[in-house]
KOLBAMAR-986875 format. One line per 8 residues: number of its first residue (from 1); their letters; for each residue x, y, z of C-alpha. Coordinates in steps of 0.1 Angstrom, whole numbers, plus 5000, padded with zeros to 4 digits. Example, Ala and Ser with C-alpha at 12.3 -4.5 7.8 and 13.67 -1.06 7.14 Angstrom:
<pts>
1	as	5123 4955 5078 | 5137 4989 5071
</pts>
This chain:
<pts>
1	mikrivrk	2657 5986 6157 | 2652 5968 6127 | 2621 5992 6116 | 2648 6021 6117 | 2677 6007 6097 | 2651 5996 6067 | 2636 6030 6070 | 2671 6041 6070
9	agellqwq	2677 6016 6043 | 2642 6031 6022 | 2656 6069 6027 | 2685 6057 6009 | 2677 6044 5978 | 2650 6071 5975 | 2681 6092 5980 | 2702 6071 5952
17	knywlalp	2669 6072 5929 | 2664 6109 5927 | 2700 6112 5923 | 2699 6093 5896 | 2672 6113 5881 | 2687 6147 5885 | 2718 6141 5865 | 2717 6156 5830
25	anlfskkr	2702 6125 5807 | 2732 6130 5779 | 2761 6127 5809 | 2765 6090 5801 | 2748 6091 5768 | 2764 6087 5731 | 2733 6105 5717 | 2731 6133 5689
33	htvivldd	2714 6162 5693 | 2694 6184 5670 | 2708 6214 5681 | 2734 6222 5708 | 2731 6256 5722 | 2762 6273 5738 | 2762 6301 5762 | 2779 6319 5790
41	iyplvmsp	2745 6334 5812 | 2716 6315 5803 | 2693 6306 5820 | 2696 6339 5838 | 2662 6356 5841 | 2680 6385 5833 | 2688 6381 5802 | 2652 6374 5787
49	frlvefny	2655 6377 5749 | 2677 6341 5759 | 2654 6327 5776 | 2628 6326 5753 | 2649 6322 5722 | 2669 6287 5737 | 2637 6279 5753 | 2621 6279 5718
57	ylsvfpds	2649 6260 5704 | 2643 6234 5732 | 2608 6230 5724 | 2607 6234 5686 | 2640 6205 5682 | 2629 6177 5706 | 2666 6167 5711 | 2682 6198 5710
65	ivyttgta	2704 6209 5744 | 2722 6241 5758 | 2755 6237 5775 | 2762 6269 5794 | 2795 6279 5813 | 2781 6310 5836 | 2811 6328 5832 | 2790 6360 5823
73	lkyigetk	2776 6362 5855 | 2804 6372 5875 | 2807 6402 5848 | 2774 6417 5859 | 2771 6413 5894 | 2751 6381 5901 | 2755 6367 5934 | 2732 6334 5926
81	sltaimdl	2755 6308 5916 | 2749 6291 5881 | 2739 6255 5894 | 2712 6281 5916 | 2703 6298 5888 | 2696 6261 5867 | 2675 6247 5894 | 2652 6273 5894
89	hmlqnpdy	2649 6271 5857 | 2642 6237 5862 | 2611 6242 5886 | 2599 6271 5864 | 2603 6248 5831 | 2600 6207 5841 | 2599 6201 5804 | 2637 6208 5800
97	agrvvefn	2651 6183 5826 | 2683 6170 5816 | 2685 6199 5786 | 2700 6228 5805 | 2736 6215 5815 | 2764 6231 5824 | 2791 6230 5804 | 2826 6210 5800
105	psrklkgs	2852 6214 5778 | 2860 6177 5780 | 2827 6164 5775 | 2824 6153 5739 | 2797 6172 5720 | 2778 6154 5688 | 2756 6173 5675 | 2740 6182 5638
113	layvvflh	2743 6221 5646 | 2754 6242 5670 | 2746 6275 5678 | 2755 6309 5698 | 2752 6344 5700 | 2773 6371 5698 | 2808 6376 5685 | 2828 6372 5717
121	nthrflpi	2809 6337 5730 | 2811 6327 5691 | 2851 6332 5690 | 2854 6321 5728 | 2837 6285 5719 | 2847 6276 5684 | 2878 6257 5692 | 2852 6236 5704
129	ieknaipf	2832 6240 5676 | 2857 6229 5652 | 2873 6200 5681 | 2838 6184 5680 | 2835 6188 5644 | 2800 6205 5643 | 2787 6229 5619 | 2773 6259 5632
137	vftlypgg	2750 6293 5629 | 2756 6323 5654 | 2738 6358 5657 | 2760 6384 5651 | 2740 6413 5676 | 2755 6448 5683 | 2774 6444 5717 | 2794 6415 5726
145	gffmdski	2826 6420 5718 | 2811 6433 5684 | 2819 6471 5672 | 2832 6481 5636 | 2863 6497 5624 | 2888 6471 5648 | 2916 6451 5631 | 2909 6427 5664
153	vnrqlkei	2874 6426 5656 | 2879 6418 5621 | 2902 6393 5625 | 2877 6374 5648 | 2851 6374 5622 | 2872 6362 5596 | 2881 6335 5621 | 2847 6323 5627
161	fnskyfrk	2839 6327 5586 | 2866 6311 5577 | 2861 6281 5598 | 2850 6245 5578 | 2818 6244 5599 | 2809 6279 5594 | 2771 6278 5580 | 2754 6310 5586
169	vivtqkit	2753 6343 5602 | 2721 6356 5615 | 2722 6399 5619 | 2698 6420 5638 | 2709 6455 5619 | 2712 6464 5583 | 2741 6483 5596 | 2754 6449 5604
177	fdylvtnn	2747 6435 5572 | 2764 6460 5549 | 2793 6462 5573 | 2799 6429 5570 | 2793 6424 5529 | 2812 6460 5524 | 2844 6448 5546 | 2843 6413 5524
185	lcpaekie	2844 6396 5559 | 2814 6370 5548 | 2796 6367 5516 | 2762 6381 5514 | 2746 6349 5508 | 2758 6330 5543 | 2738 6365 5558 | 2706 6363 5573
193	lvygvvlp	2688 6399 5581 | 2665 6390 5610 | 2659 6420 5622 | 2657 6432 5662 | 2654 6406 5691 | 2637 6382 5703 | 2613 6394 5734 | 2590 6379 5759
201	veklqlaa	2566 6395 5737 | 2532 6378 5755 | 2544 6387 5792 | 2551 6423 5783 | 2519 6431 5764 | 2504 6426 5799 | 2511 6463 5806 | 2485 6479 5778
209	anklefkk	2452 6476 5791 | 2466 6490 5824 | 2482 6517 5808 | 2478 6551 5829 | 2474 6585 5815 | 2484 6618 5824 | 2460 6640 5839 | 2434 6611 5838
217	nkftfdlc	2443 6585 5866 | 2474 6598 5875 | 2494 6635 5881 | 2524 6633 5869 | 2538 6631 5831 | 2566 6608 5834 | 2599 6598 5816 | 2618 6565 5818
225	fvankymp	2657 6557 5812 | 2664 6522 5808 | 2701 6511 5806 | 2728 6494 5823 | 2765 6514 5829 | 2791 6504 5815 | 2817 6532 5814 | 2816 6564 5835
233	lgidkgyd	2790 6585 5837 | 2769 6561 5812 | 2776 6585 5782 | 2775 6553 5757 | 2736 6550 5766 | 2731 6589 5774 | 2724 6586 5810 | 2745 6620 5814
241	tfiaiakk	2725 6637 5789 | 2689 6619 5803 | 2699 6639 5840 | 2705 6668 5822 | 2669 6667 5807 | 2659 6661 5844 | 2675 6686 5853 | 2659 6714 5831
249	msdahddv	2624 6705 5829 | 2627 6702 5865 | 2628 6739 5871 | 2597 6748 5850 | 2576 6719 5859 | 2565 6706 5893 | 2548 6675 5877 | 2571 6657 5856
257	kfhivgsf	2591 6625 5870 | 2618 6612 5855 | 2627 6575 5867 | 2657 6553 5856 | 2663 6515 5855 | 2693 6499 5855 | 2729 6498 5869 | 2729 6536 5877
265	dasdidvs	2722 6555 5912 | 2730 6588 5927 | 2763 6585 5927 | 2771 6583 5892 | 2760 6622 5886 | 2751 6645 5913 | 2712 6652 5918 | 2710 6660 5953
273	gydnivfy	2679 6684 5955 | 2658 6666 5931 | 2633 6643 5945 | 2616 6639 5914 | 2646 6612 5901 | 2638 6580 5912 | 2664 6551 5910 | 2649 6516 5908
281	gpqktgff	2682 6494 5898 | 2684 6460 5875 | 2646 6446 5874 | 2636 6413 5863 | 2613 6410 5834 | 2584 6407 5858 | 2588 6442 5868 | 2584 6462 5837
289	pdfyakmd	2544 6455 5832 | 2533 6474 5862 | 2563 6501 5857 | 2556 6510 5820 | 2521 6509 5826 | 2529 6542 5848 | 2555 6558 5819 | 2546 6582 5794
297	ivvspnvp	2580 6585 5770 | 2607 6558 5772 | 2646 6584 5766 | 2671 6566 5742 | 2697 6594 5733 | 2727 6562 5727 | 2760 6580 5717 | 2779 6552 5692
305	salengaf	2818 6550 5696 | 2815 6565 5728 | 2823 6530 5749 | 2849 6518 5722 | 2854 6530 5687 | 2831 6515 5664 | 2807 6504 5692 | 2771 6507 5686
313	dgfptggc	2734 6499 5699 | 2708 6483 5677 | 2677 6507 5669 | 2656 6508 5691 | 2676 6494 5719 | 2657 6460 5735 | 2648 6485 5767 | 2632 6509 5744
321	ieaglmgv	2613 6477 5723 | 2599 6462 5755 | 2587 6498 5768 | 2570 6503 5735 | 2553 6472 5732 | 2537 6483 5766 | 2525 6514 5752 | 2555 6538 5762
329	alfcsdsm	2563 6563 5736 | 2599 6560 5719 | 2623 6587 5722 | 2652 6573 5707 | 2683 6588 5687 | 2697 6575 5658 | 2728 6590 5644 | 2742 6566 5626
337	gqnvyfeh	2712 6561 5606 | 2699 6528 5612 | 2660 6534 5616 | 2643 6517 5586 | 2610 6508 5601 | 2595 6536 5617 | 2584 6570 5611 | 2596 6602 5629
345	ktdiviid	2570 6617 5644 | 2547 6588 5633 | 2554 6559 5656 | 2585 6572 5671 | 2599 6606 5677 | 2635 6606 5665 | 2662 6632 5689 | 2693 6643 5685
353	nnadnive	2719 6632 5709 | 2717 6668 5733 | 2697 6679 5762 | 2679 6707 5746 | 2665 6688 5716 | 2651 6664 5740 | 2633 6694 5762 | 2620 6708 5731
361	fveyyynn	2603 6678 5716 | 2595 6668 5754 | 2579 6700 5763 | 2558 6701 5727 | 2544 6663 5737 | 2539 6674 5773 | 2513 6702 5758 | 2498 6681 5733
369	yselltia	2494 6650 5755 | 2469 6636 5729 | 2492 6632 5701 | 2514 6615 5724 | 2493 6588 5730 | 2487 6584 5693 | 2525 6581 5690 | 2525 6557 5713
377	kkgqakik	2499 6534 5702 | 2511 6536 5669 | 2544 6523 5679 | 2531 6498 5696 | 2513 6482 5669 | 2544 6485 5648 | 2568 6466 5673 | 2539 6441 5676
385	elfsieaq	2540 6436 5641 | 2583 6436 5643 | 2586 6416 5670 | 2563 6392 5671 | 2571 6351 5677 | 2562 6350 5639 | 2587 6375 5627 | 2613 6366 5654
393	lyprvkvl	2616 6333 5660 | 2601 6315 5626 | 2631 6330 5602 | 2657 6315 5627 | 2646 6281 5630 | 2642 6283 5593 | 2675 6295 5591 | 2688 6265 5615
401	qeamqvv	2668 6240 5600 | 2685 6249 5561 | 2721 6248 5578 | 2716 6216 5593 | 2707 6201 5551 | 2743 6218 5542 | 2770 6194 5540
</pts>
């Protein structure tokens, strides 16, 4: 009896010890953090650019911390709770224990600098940042509430830029830089252009060594479309165009296959009778190395202003960059003239937003496959240059470091 009581008491003490160790280290601490990252979805693996970028800051700035609300999870159909997602992240990244914390609006934040991504997040967190008197930097990606020629968006931007705690904005597209300056929303000296997006480059390059070639070690010519659905028929991403391409080419070829990754399925557009159109649903980073190893072309016929007037995507999209990094040839539309680094028919194929134009290009490279391989390899080399850790994260860290020096 006594032994059982002693054992139970020991178990209780161990449980209490584990409980207190599991609590965020800063819960009762008055410690001032170097960088405070504020977000609404991290550390979900379905947002790999956040994982890479925020994890990097946690490594570079030892006193940094991420506060996350998880409010965006329900909008993307994520079924796991924020707690479960955070627990998994801690298992995979034990060095960050106690430094990824669920956001509590009543918590007093103390930091040298706050950092946020996307317009909607920055505007939402602005009152918290100002209440806690923290200087801040944010990245203005395409999407995330930002589109051009909108009075509402411009008003939100002005509120952010007029804050006495605003230090600098990072933009990822030249068209964004020009828009802010031309519309007198932000002075050029407070804008840093870091082209592109942060990606898990090392993981994605695994596919390159296993790349399969048409008629050499695979029997199908494979085209893919990678995007999520934000409107009926996915017109903004060009999903309707991709299906039109699939139907046109399927009538002429029995060895061409079409692959769709993202929140689309056969109910969006009727594809009955086409067994060569395959749906995979949304996928995590680990899915793509084997997937892209089999792909020949990724097609991205995006349509600006389709989702909302002034809405646009980055060029190329994140999905295309991932595919290109793994040796897939990029076929991308650029009706807004965003391209400044790639060369048509050398390391990319610039397409129009219509099926006939794209089919013409695809047919040509179907019959001249060696040229397609050359484009894919040169595109891969260009992407490695533009989207390496050095090219993407070093400039961002420099912006944060310099912002902390500004009074």
